[in-house]
C-alpha positions in Angstrom: 6.9 81.0 -124.8 4.7 83.5 -123.5 1.8 80.5 -123.3 4.1 79.3 -120.3 4.0 82.2 -118.5 1.4 82.4 -115.9 1.8 86.3 -115.5 3.9 89.6 -115.6 5.7 90.4 -113.0 7.7 93.6 -113.9 7.2 94.7 -117.9 9.8 95.9 -120.5 9.5 99.2 -120.0 9.7 99.1 -116.5 13.2 97.2 -116.3 14.3 99.8 -118.2 13.4 102.4 -116.2 15.3 100.6 -113.2 18.1 99.9 -115.2 18.5 103.7 -116.3 18.0 105.0 -112.4 20.6 102.2 -111.3 23.2 103.4 -113.9 22.5 106.7 -113.3 23.3 106.9 -109.8 26.3 103.8 -110.1 27.7 106.9 -111.9 27.1 109.5 -109.9 29.2 107.1 -107.2 31.7 105.7 -108.5 32.3 109.2 -110.9 35.1 110.7 -108.7 36.7 107.5 -108.7 37.3 106.9 -112.3 37.6 103.4 -112.6 34.8 100.9 -112.6 35.3 96.9 -113.2 31.5 95.2 -113.6 31.8 91.8 -112.8 29.1 89.4 -114.4 27.6 86.5 -112.7 26.8 84.7 -116.0 24.8 83.2 -117.6 21.1 85.3 -116.3 23.0 88.6 -115.6 23.8 88.7 -119.0 20.8 91.1 -120.5 20.9 93.5 -117.6 24.6 93.9 -117.4 24.7 94.8 -121.2 21.4 97.6 -120.6 23.5 98.3 -117.2 26.2 99.2 -119.3 25.4 100.9 -121.3 23.3 103.2 -118.8 26.8 104.7 -117.0 28.0 107.1 -118.9 31.4 106.9 -117.8 34.6 104.8 -118.8 34.6 100.5 -117.7 35.5 97.4 -118.2 33.6 93.5 -117.8 34.4 91.0 -116.8 32.7 87.6 -116.0 32.5 85.2 -114.1 30.4 81.7 -113.9 29.3 79.7 -110.9 26.8 77.3 -110.0 24.2 76.1 -107.5 21.0 75.0 -109.2 21.9 72.9 -111.9 18.4 71.6 -113.5 16.6 72.7 -110.2 14.3 75.4 -109.4 16.2 75.9 -106.1 19.4 75.8 -104.7 21.9 73.4 -104.1 23.3 75.3 -101.8 26.5 73.9 -102.4 28.5 76.6 -104.8 30.9 75.9 -107.5 32.9 78.0 -109.5 32.7 77.0 -113.2 34.6 80.7 -114.8 37.2 82.8 -113.3 37.8 86.3 -114.2 40.1 87.1 -116.5 41.0 90.1 -114.8 43.1 91.4 -111.9 40.9 92.7 -109.5 43.8 94.0 -107.4 43.3 97.7 -106.4 40.4 97.9 -108.4 37.0 99.3 -107.9 35.1 96.4 -108.8 30.7 96.0 -109.0 29.4 92.7 -108.8 25.9 92.4 -111.0 24.0 89.7 -110.7 20.5 88.8 -111.6 18.8 88.1 -108.8 19.2 86.9 -105.3 18.1 83.9 -103.9 19.3 82.3 -101.2 22.0 84.7 -101.0 24.9 81.7 -100.7 26.8 82.1 -104.3 27.0 85.8 -103.7 28.3 85.4 -100.1 30.9 82.8 -101.9 31.3 85.4 -104.9 32.2 88.1 -102.3 34.2 86.4 -100.4 36.5 85.2 -103.1 36.7 88.1 -104.6 37.8 90.4 -101.3 41.2 87.8 -101.3 41.7 89.4 -104.4 42.5 92.6 -103.0 40.2 94.9 -104.6 40.1 99.1 -104.1 36.1 98.4 -103.4 33.5 96.1 -103.9 29.7 96.2 -104.5 27.1 94.3 -105.6 24.2 95.2 -107.8 21.4 93.3 -108.4 18.3 93.2 -110.5 16.1 91.0 -108.3 15.9 90.2 -104.8 13.7 86.9 -103.3 13.8 88.7 -99.7 11.7 85.5 -98.8 14.5 82.8 -100.0 17.4 84.7 -97.4 19.3 82.3 -95.4 22.6 84.7 -95.7 22.7 88.2 -94.7 24.4 89.7 -98.3 25.0 93.8 -98.8 23.5 94.4 -101.6 24.7 98.3 -102.2 22.7 98.8 -105.9 18.7 96.6 -106.3 16.2 96.7 -109.1 13.1 94.7 -107.8 12.2 92.7 -104.5 10.6 89.8 -105.7 8.0 87.2 -104.4 9.1 83.5 -103.9 8.1 82.8 -107.3 10.0 80.9 -110.0 10.8 84.2 -112.7 11.6 83.8 -115.6 12.7 86.2 -118.4 15.2 89.1 -118.7 18.0 86.6 -118.6 16.9 84.4 -116.6 16.5 80.7 -117.3 14.3 77.1 -117.1 16.7 74.4 -118.4 18.1 77.1 -120.5 15.0 78.8 -122.0 13.2 81.7 -122.1 16.8 84.2 -120.7 14.6 86.2 -124.1 11.9 87.0 -122.9 11.9 90.9 -122.7 10.5 91.4 -119.5 10.3 89.1 -116.0 7.6 86.4 -115.7 6.5 84.1 -113.5 6.9 80.5 -114.4 3.8 78.1 -114.5 4.0 75.9 -112.4 3.3 72.8 -114.6 6.0 73.6 -116.9 8.8 73.1 -114.6 7.0 70.1 -111.4 7.1 67.9 -115.1 
């Protein structure tokens, strides 16, 4: 898999340091509230979400939601479909959406509007990665790991064709891999 990577954008060490910092910030913000529900956006969030949950030293609950806007492409189609809904009633709960990457912002805008209709006590967004050059909608991000350039990245949960998620770093995939 490593031979398919053009360059490492964010090392495993940088990722873990940032996750610890975000976790500490979240714990500081939510500790007075005493109730936190992490809602992970599958599948890309899984590595980040697990590490983030372990970095938040307070009681919390976890649930997952799944959407699709990419299909088998490297760019968002702009059409968001809900594939798996939450198992948890979020009414009156403090909810933190955990996302791997914000590209156009359309998926998060859709999720945010859907979850706000369910009357959470609060709703915030945490994303490991952000591509500001690709943004087409202004989604409020409360916790952010890294701004990255408009390159196709994989690793640490992010995939291409369901591969590369298990890389311990964020890398730029060689163009010839996805241009085939």
